[in-house]
C-alpha positions in Angstrom: -7.7 -1.6 2.6 -4.0 -0.5 2.5 -3.3 2.6 4.4 -0.8 3.8 1.8 -1.8 2.1 -1.5 1.1 1.5 -3.8 3.8 2.1 -1.2 6.0 -0.3 0.7 8.4 0.8 3.5 11.8 -0.9 3.6 15.3 -0.3 4.8 18.1 -0.7 2.3 21.5 0.6 1.4 20.8 3.9 -0.5 24.0 3.4 -2.5 22.5 0.3 -4.1 18.7 0.9 -4.7 18.8 -1.6 -7.6 18.4 -4.6 -5.3 15.1 -3.1 -4.2 14.1 -2.3 -7.7 14.7 -6.0 -8.7 11.9 -7.1 -6.3 8.8 -8.2 -8.1 6.1 -5.4 -8.2 8.5 -2.6 -7.3 8.3 0.1 -9.9 10.5 2.9 -8.4 12.0 4.2 -5.1 10.9 7.6 -3.9 13.8 9.8 -4.8 15.2 13.2 -5.9 16.7 12.4 -9.2 18.7 9.3 -8.7 19.1 9.7 -4.9 16.7 7.8 -2.7 15.0 10.0 -0.1 14.6 8.6 3.4 11.3 8.8 5.3 11.6 10.5 8.7 12.0 7.8 11.4 9.5 9.6 13.7 6.8 9.5 11.0 7.4 5.8 10.4 7.3 5.2 14.2 4.0 7.1 14.4 2.5 5.0 11.5 3.7 1.8 13.2 2.1 2.9 16.5 -1.2 3.5 14.8 -1.1 0.2 13.1 -0.3 -1.7 16.3 -2.6 0.2 18.6 -5.7 -1.8 17.8 -7.6 1.5 17.1 -9.7 1.8 13.9 -7.5 3.5 11.3 -8.1 4.6 7.8 -6.4 6.6 5.0 -6.8 10.3 5.4 -6.2 13.3 3.1 -2.7 14.7 3.7 -2.8 17.9 5.8 -0.2 20.6 5.3 -1.5 22.9 8.0 -2.9 22.3 11.5 -1.6 22.2 15.0 0.7 19.3 15.8 0.1 17.4 19.0 1.7 14.7 21.1 -0.4 11.8 22.5 0.2 11.6 26.2 -2.1 8.7 27.1 -3.8 5.6 25.6 -2.4 3.1 23.1 -0.7 5.8 20.9 1.2 7.4 23.9 4.2 9.2 22.5 3.0 9.5 18.8 2.8 12.9 17.2 0.3 14.1 14.7 -2.5 16.6 13.9 -5.8 16.4 15.7 -9.0 16.9 13.6 -12.7 16.7 14.5 -15.1 14.7 12.4 -18.8 14.3 13.4 -18.1 14.8 17.1 -15.2 12.3 17.1 -11.6 13.3 17.5 -8.9 11.7 15.4 -5.2 12.0 15.2 -3.8 12.3 11.7 -0.3 10.9 11.2 1.4 12.0 8.0 4.4 10.8 6.0 5.5 14.1 4.5 7.7 12.6 1.7 4.7 10.6 0.3 2.1 13.3 1.0 -0.1 10.5 2.6 -1.8 10.4 5.9 -3.8 8.0 8.1 -6.3 8.8 10.9 -7.2 7.0 14.1 -9.9 7.8 16.6 -8.6 9.2 19.9 -10.0 10.6 23.1 -9.7 14.4 23.3 -8.0 14.2 26.7 -5.1 12.1 25.4 -3.3 15.0 23.6 -1.2 18.1 24.3 0.3 20.6 21.8 3.8 19.7 20.7 
C-alpha cells in the first residue's frame, strides 16, 4: 500500500513545471496558484529514513498538534516527528505538512528526546 496515495515526490526546475505535467499519470503539481510549492527537505529526509529503516510503516492521519521529538537511537536516528501511543506500542509520526499526510513507524520509547 502506498504511504502517500496519489503523490510522487520529484525534483524539477520550478520555472518549468510543464515538463513534469507532461509525464503520464501526473495530473497537477502541488502549488499556490501557478507557483509550485516545495516540500521541506527535512520532512522528505524523515520520510526517506522511515522507508529505508526496515521498520513496519503505514499511512497515519495528519497531526497538527503534538510534541515534536528527535530520534536519538535505532534505525531512525536523527529523524524528527511526533510520538503517539497506540495499544501499548509507541510510534513516531512523520508528516509532510504541505500535503497534510503522515506516516507512522513503530519505535522504542527510549529512542526519543523532545526537539
